[in-house]
C-alpha positions in Angstrom: 110.6 99.8 95.9 108.2 102.0 94.1 106.9 105.2 95.8 103.3 106.0 96.3 101.6 109.3 95.7 101.6 111.9 98.5 99.1 111.1 101.2 96.7 113.2 103.1 96.0 112.3 106.7 92.6 110.7 106.7 90.2 112.6 109.0 88.7 109.5 110.4 92.1 107.9 111.1 93.3 111.0 112.9 90.1 111.2 115.0 90.4 107.5 115.9 94.1 107.3 116.3 95.0 110.6 117.9 92.2 111.2 120.3 93.9 111.0 123.7 96.9 109.2 122.2 99.5 111.6 123.7 97.9 111.4 127.1 98.1 107.6 127.0 101.9 107.2 126.5 103.6 105.1 129.1 106.7 106.1 131.2 108.7 103.6 129.2 107.6 104.9 125.9 108.5 108.5 126.9 111.9 107.3 128.1 112.5 105.5 124.8 111.5 108.6 122.7 113.9 110.7 124.8 116.7 108.2 124.4 116.2 108.1 120.6 116.4 111.8 120.4 119.6 111.8 122.4 121.4 109.5 120.0 120.1 111.1 116.8 123.6 112.2 115.7 124.9 108.7 116.1 122.0 107.4 114.1 122.8 109.7 111.2 126.5 108.9 111.4 125.7 105.2 111.1 123.5 105.8 108.2 126.1 107.8 106.4 128.8 105.3 107.0 126.7 102.4 105.7 125.6 104.5 102.8 129.2 105.3 101.8 130.0 101.6 101.9 127.1 99.7 100.3 127.1 96.0 99.8 125.0 93.8 97.5 122.8 91.0 98.7 124.8 88.1 100.2 127.9 90.3 100.3 127.0 92.4 103.4 130.2 91.4 105.3 131.3 94.9 106.4 127.7 95.9 107.3 127.0 92.8 109.3 130.3 93.2 111.1 129.4 96.7 112.0 126.0 95.6 113.3 127.3 92.6 115.2 130.0 94.6 117.0 127.5 97.2 118.0 125.0 94.6 119.4 127.8 92.9 121.3 128.9 96.2 122.9 125.3 96.6 124.0 125.5 93.3 125.8 123.1 91.4 123.5 123.4 87.7 122.6 124.5 87.8 119.0 124.2 85.2 116.2 126.0 85.8 112.9 126.2 84.0 109.5 122.5 83.4 109.3 121.4 83.2 105.6 125.1 83.8 104.8 125.5 87.3 106.1 122.5 87.9 108.4 122.8 89.0 112.1 120.3 88.5 115.0 120.7 90.1 118.4 118.6 89.0 121.4 117.8 91.4 124.2 116.6 89.8 127.4 114.4 92.2 129.4 114.6 92.3 133.2 111.0 91.1 133.5 109.0 88.2 132.0 106.8 88.9 129.0 106.3 88.3 125.3 108.9 88.4 122.5 109.0 91.1 119.8 111.0 90.9 116.6 112.2 93.9 114.7 113.7 93.6 111.2 115.9 95.7 109.0 117.3 94.9 105.6 121.0 95.6 104.9 121.6 95.2 101.1 122.1 97.8 98.4 121.4 97.9 94.7 123.5 97.7 91.5 123.0 101.4 90.8 125.6 104.1 90.2 125.3 107.0 92.6 125.8 110.7 91.6 128.6 112.5 93.4 126.4 115.1 95.0 126.8 113.9 98.6 130.0 114.1 100.7 129.4 110.5 101.7 128.3 109.2 98.2 129.2 105.6 97.3 132.1 104.9 95.0 131.7 101.1 95.6 131.8 98.5 92.8 131.1 94.8 93.1 130.1 91.7 91.2 126.3 91.3 90.6 125.3 88.0 89.0 128.7 87.7 87.2 129.1 91.3 86.1 130.9 94.2 87.7 128.6 97.0 88.7 128.4 100.2 90.7 126.7 99.9 94.0 124.4 102.3 95.9 121.9 102.3 98.7 119.2 103.5 96.4 116.3 101.9 98.4 117.0 103.2 101.9 118.3 100.0 103.5 121.2 102.0 105.0 118.5 104.0 106.9 116.7 100.9 108.0 119.9 99.3 109.4 120.9 102.5 111.2 117.4 103.0 112.7 117.4 99.5 114.0 120.9 99.9 115.4 119.6 103.0 117.2 116.6 101.1 118.4 118.8 98.4 119.9 120.8 101.0 121.8 117.6 102.7 123.1 116.0 99.5 124.3 119.3 98.0 125.6 119.6 101.0 127.9 116.2 100.1 129.3 116.6 96.3 129.5 115.9 96.0 133.3 112.5 97.7 132.9 111.4 95.7 129.7 108.9 92.9 130.3 110.0 90.4 127.7 112.5 89.9 124.9 113.4 91.6 121.7 114.9 90.1 118.6 116.8 92.4 116.3 116.9 90.8 112.8 119.4 92.4 110.4 118.5 90.6 107.1 120.6 90.2 104.0 119.4 90.1 100.4 116.0 91.7 100.5 116.5 92.9 97.0 117.6 89.4 95.9 120.9 87.7 96.0 123.8 89.0 93.9 124.9 85.4 93.5 121.6 83.7 92.6 120.6 84.1 89.0 116.9 85.0 88.1 114.8 81.9 87.8 117.1 79.7 89.9 115.3 77.7 92.6 117.5 78.9 95.4 116.6 80.7 98.6 118.0 84.0 100.0 117.1 86.7 102.5 114.1 86.1 104.8 113.2 82.7 103.4 116.7 81.4 103.9 116.8 82.9 107.5 113.6 81.0 108.3 114.8 77.8 106.7 118.0 78.0 108.8 115.9 78.3 111.9 115.9 82.0 112.9 112.7 81.4 114.9 113.6 78.0 116.2 115.3 79.1 119.4 113.0 82.0 120.0 109.7 82.5 118.1 108.4 86.1 118.4 104.8 86.9 119.2 104.9 89.8 116.7 107.3 91.3 114.1 107.6 94.9 112.9 109.6 96.7 110.2 109.7 100.2 108.7 110.6 101.2 105.1 111.6 104.7 104.0 109.7 106.1 101.0 109.0 109.4 99.3 106.5 111.1 101.5 106.1 114.0 103.9 109.3 114.0 106.0 108.7 112.2 109.3 105.2 111.0 108.4 104.3 107.4 109.3 101.8 105.5 107.1 100.4 102.0 107.1 97.4 99.9 106.1 95.8 96.7 107.2 95.6 93.5 105.1 97.5 93.3 101.8 100.2 96.0 101.7 102.9 95.1 99.2 102.5 92.8 96.2 103.5 89.3 95.7 106.2 88.9 93.1 106.8 86.1 90.6 109.8 86.0 88.2 108.7 85.4 84.6 111.1 83.9 82.0 110.0 83.2 78.4 112.1 81.7 75.6 110.6 81.9 72.1 112.3 79.5 69.6 111.8 79.8 65.9 113.8 79.0 62.8 117.0 81.0 62.0 117.6 82.4 58.6 118.4 85.4 56.4 116.8 88.7 57.3 116.3 89.4 53.6 114.3 86.2 53.1 112.1 86.0 56.3 109.7 83.6 54.5 112.3 80.9 55.0 112.4 81.5 58.7 110.1 81.4 61.8 110.8 84.8 63.3 111.1 84.7 67.1 111.5 88.5 67.3 108.1 89.2 65.7 106.6 86.4 67.7 108.1 87.8 71.0 106.5 91.1 70.2 103.1 89.4 69.7 103.6 87.5 73.0 104.3 90.8 74.9 101.1 92.3 73.4 99.1 89.2 74.2 100.3 89.2 77.8 98.6 92.6 78.3 95.2 90.9 77.8 95.9 88.6 80.8 95.4 91.6 83.1 93.0 93.7 81.0 90.6 90.9 79.8 91.1 87.8 82.0 91.6 89.2 85.5 88.8 90.6 87.6 90.4 93.9 88.6 87.4 94.8 90.8 88.5 92.1 93.2 92.3 92.6 93.2 94.8 94.4 91.1 97.4 92.6 89.0 100.5 93.6 86.9 102.4 91.7 84.2 105.5 93.5 83.1 108.2 92.3 80.6 111.3 94.3 81.6 113.9 92.6 79.5 114.2 91.2 75.9 117.3 89.7 74.3 117.9 88.1 71.0 119.8 88.3 67.7 123.4 88.7 66.7 123.2 90.8 63.5 120.8 93.1 61.7 120.4 90.8 58.7 119.9 87.5 60.6 116.6 86.3 61.9 117.7 84.5 65.2 116.7 81.2 66.4 115.7 82.4 69.9 114.5 85.4 71.8 114.6 85.5 75.6 112.3 87.7 77.7 112.1 88.3 81.5 109.6 90.1 83.6 107.6 90.2 86.8 104.1 89.4 87.9 102.6 91.3 90.8 99.3 90.4 92.6 97.7 90.8 96.1 95.6 87.6 96.3 96.8 84.0 96.1 93.9 82.9 93.8 94.5 85.8 91.4 98.3 85.0 91.6 97.7 81.4 90.5 95.2 82.4 87.8 97.5 85.1 86.3 100.4 82.6 86.3 98.4 80.0 84.4 97.1 82.6 81.9 100.5 84.0 81.2 101.8 80.6 80.4 98.9 79.6 78.2 98.9 82.9 76.3 102.6 82.9 75.6 102.5 79.3 74.4 99.5 79.6 72.2 100.6 82.9 70.6 104.0 81.4 69.8 102.3 78.2 68.4 100.0 80.3 66.2 103.2 81.8 64.6 104.8 78.3 64.1 107.2 79.0 67.0 107.5 77.5 70.5 107.5 79.3 73.8 108.9 77.9 77.0 107.5 79.7 80.0 108.8 79.6 83.6 106.9 81.4 86.4 109.0 81.2 89.6 107.5 82.5 92.9 109.8 85.1 94.5 108.0 87.0 97.3 104.5 86.7 98.9 102.1 89.5 99.5 102.9 91.4 102.8 99.8 91.0 105.0 99.5 93.5 107.9 97.7 92.0 110.9 94.6 94.1 111.5 94.6 93.6 115.3 98.2 94.5 115.5 97.8 97.6 113.3 94.9 98.8 115.5 96.9 98.2 118.7 99.9 100.1 117.4 98.1 103.1 115.7 98.3 105.4 118.8 102.0 104.8 119.4 102.8 105.4 115.8 100.9 108.6 115.9 102.8 109.7 119.0 106.1 108.7 117.4 105.3 110.9 114.4 103.9 113.8 116.4 100.5 113.2 114.7 101.8 113.0 111.1 100.1 109.8 110.1 98.4 108.5 106.9 96.9 105.5 105.3 99.1 103.8 102.7 97.6 102.7 99.4 98.5 99.3 97.9 102.2 99.2 97.0 103.3 97.7 93.7 106.7 96.7 95.1 107.2 93.4 96.8 108.9 92.6 100.1 110.3 89.5 101.7 109.2 90.7 105.1 106.1 88.9 103.9 107.7 85.6 104.8 108.2 86.7 108.4 104.7 88.0 108.6 103.3 84.6 107.4 105.0 83.0 110.5 103.8 85.4 113.1 101.6 88.5 113.2 103.4 91.4 111.5 103.1 95.1 110.8 105.0 96.8 108.0 104.8 100.6 107.9 106.4 103.4 106.0 108.4 106.5 106.9 108.3 109.6 104.6 111.7 111.0 103.9 111.1 113.7 101.3 112.7 117.0 102.5 110.4 119.8 103.5 109.5 122.1 100.6 109.7 119.3 98.0 106.6 117.6 96.6 106.8 113.9 97.3 105.0 113.2 94.0 108.0 114.6 92.1 110.7 113.2 94.4 112.9 110.5 92.9 111.5 107.1 93.8 113.3 104.2 95.5 115.7 102.4 93.2 116.5 105.7 91.4 120.0 107.1 91.7 118.5 110.4 92.8 116.6 108.8 95.7 117.2 111.0 98.7 116.7 110.5 102.4 115.9 113.5 104.7 117.9 112.4 107.7 115.9 114.4 110.2 113.1 111.9 109.6 115.2 108.9 110.8 114.7 109.6 114.5 111.0 109.2 113.9 111.6 105.7 112.6 113.7 104.9 115.7 111.0 106.2 118.0 108.4 104.2 116.1 110.3 100.9 116.3 111.0 101.5 120.0 107.5 102.5 120.7 105.7 99.6 119.1 108.1 97.2 120.9 107.3 98.7 124.3 103.6 98.9 123.6 103.5 95.2 122.6 105.6 94.1 125.6 103.6 96.1 128.1 100.3 94.9 126.7 101.5 91.3 126.8 102.6 91.7 130.4 99.1 93.0 131.4 97.4 90.1 129.6 99.8 87.6 131.2 
């Protein structure tokens, strides 16, 4: 995921959120925060172990075994093999009440890690048919460890909890290592939902946290659209092959592809009303040709479309297709365009965000901020379309370093300040208790 610029705590948010926030914490919340602090060393050890042994999407067998064994030791009801390698643990509270779901993603990325850390990854694996290096360059190792810690915190309080908690350890958030781009196959959250993760027990709310460059231990969030939708773009331009020294006898798909890429920029800059909602069209890959003196028959391009509104999403998809096809046609070539939906926009429930703002402020000792729109996409969005959801962020840039210059997620230099992780465990425990206790009072 892409980082956002460093945030300043909004004065209005602080005034509204903090107020008497610390005086309002419940006995259960205080107990949860204390328990989280007590197992901070275990939390960090889990994170380091997972970091040193990263696994790509749909290959998280070691990680899921570690998680499942931990949940069983805590006495939870455990389901494995969901969406191939997913794990779900169910904690039954000692009192009646609502159900809360907490989600963490487990997969790593095809990135080679520098050898700076004592627990740096040396793992290699197969990604879409190719052998690659593997690294937790997005922080999912931290997410998994924080949710393992949260499960231990809340399991130790089960008799006092009014309701149930679902711990969802999801595979393949970054995409499947086995499903090729553009293939109409499901993975991750969508596959978990298709296989019925909410059939036996549907939660009343779902929460997740993501680590990002930002002030260490700072929690940030926003209401409404939070992360972008994502559509996979595939374009194949077909021309007429021939000699590079006699291009007049050819229809050059390389030149045409360049014109298509230029033309696609007008879809955003001239055809999309950016005062209503942002949009991004990026071509990230172009392949074609076999020799410097041969005009090839085909050039293939791949990219991504990011939007925050479903109407804008549909309009941009149509305009991308029309622009590519007509630009190619004007050059005597043909463009075949495929726009395949990947992830939806993550929508944070406004009522839920308002309800949880004080407990997030307490978890972060007052270090809170408002998140800007995020250009990355997240398949937590599919869970949040089923039930009210809140997706928030944890800053993990070490003290003394400017978050604006810190390596972003998906970069091999991405670094997690581990002392921030206990804040994430406190936050996940706190929002769970807040929701359960509020549901008990309403009931």
